[in-house]
C-alpha positions in Angstrom: 85.3 100.9 118.0 88.6 101.0 119.8 92.1 100.4 118.6 94.8 98.4 120.4 95.5 101.4 122.6 91.9 101.7 123.7 91.5 104.9 121.6 89.0 105.5 118.7 89.8 103.2 115.8 91.2 105.1 112.8 90.5 104.5 109.1 92.8 101.8 107.6 92.3 102.4 103.9 89.7 103.6 101.4 91.8 102.8 98.3 91.4 99.9 98.0 88.3 99.8 100.2 89.2 97.4 103.0 87.6 95.9 106.1 85.2 93.0 106.6 82.4 95.5 106.0 84.3 97.3 103.1 84.0 100.6 105.0 87.7 101.3 105.3 87.9 100.2 109.0 89.1 97.0 110.6 85.8 96.4 112.3 84.4 92.9 113.1 81.4 91.1 114.5 80.3 87.6 115.2 79.8 86.8 111.5 83.5 87.6 110.8 85.1 84.2 111.4 88.5 85.5 110.2 88.6 88.4 112.7 89.8 91.0 110.0 91.2 93.4 112.6 94.9 94.0 111.8 95.5 97.0 109.5 98.6 95.8 107.6 100.7 97.3 104.8 101.2 94.6 102.2 104.7 93.4 101.2 105.7 91.1 98.3 107.1 88.7 100.9 103.8 88.6 102.8 101.7 88.3 99.7 103.8 85.3 98.6 103.5 83.7 102.1 99.7 84.1 102.1 99.4 82.6 98.6 101.6 79.7 99.7 99.1 79.1 102.5 96.1 79.0 100.1 95.0 82.6 100.3 95.9 84.4 97.1 95.5 88.1 98.0 96.9 89.3 94.7 94.1 88.1 92.4 90.8 90.0 92.2 87.6 88.3 93.3 84.4 90.2 92.3 82.2 88.0 94.4 83.7 89.5 97.5 84.3 93.0 96.1 88.0 92.2 96.4 90.3 94.1 94.1 93.5 92.1 94.5 96.4 93.6 96.5 99.8 94.9 95.6 102.8 95.7 97.8 102.1 99.0 99.6 98.4 98.5 99.8 96.8 98.7 103.3 94.4 95.9 104.2 92.5 94.6 107.2 94.1 91.1 107.7 92.8 88.2 109.7 94.6 88.4 113.0 95.5 84.7 112.9 97.0 84.9 109.4 99.0 88.0 110.6 100.3 86.0 113.6 101.2 83.0 111.4 103.2 85.3 109.2 104.8 87.0 112.2 105.8 83.6 113.6 107.3 82.7 110.2 109.2 86.0 110.0 107.3 87.6 107.1 104.5 89.6 108.7 103.7 93.0 107.1 104.0 96.2 109.0 100.9 97.4 110.9 99.1 100.7 111.5 98.5 100.4 115.3 95.9 103.2 115.5 93.9 101.5 112.8 94.2 98.0 114.3 91.1 96.9 116.2 91.5 96.0 119.9 89.8 92.7 119.1 93.0 91.6 117.4 94.5 91.3 120.8 92.5 88.2 121.4 94.8 86.4 119.0 97.9 88.6 118.7 100.1 90.2 121.5 100.4 93.9 121.6 104.2 93.4 121.8 104.3 91.6 118.5 102.1 94.3 116.9 104.4 97.0 118.2 107.5 95.1 116.9 106.0 95.4 113.4 104.5 98.8 113.8 105.0 101.3 110.9 107.5 103.8 112.1 
């Protein structure tokens, strides 16, 4: 697994346990239609944006082992949702070393760098 710099992918978050495979990493495979590859730090603005688009990330969903998110939580987001939020001016910050290189299929490295955690 490589990050957007072609280096080994770093852990995104274990608390809450994130990732398509719930292993803390923004890994993906062909069964992951959402491409959950962007390691993002949740903000109130982004969570409200996502909810307005029909994806409530604040409410728990036991069926998917989803705890519900709060501002400050790190989470492996779908790359297209992150891009949609970026284009709307409300994308959350990203952890570049923990963002999978497969996100670059949908999101430019420049836009990720623009929103990189400093």
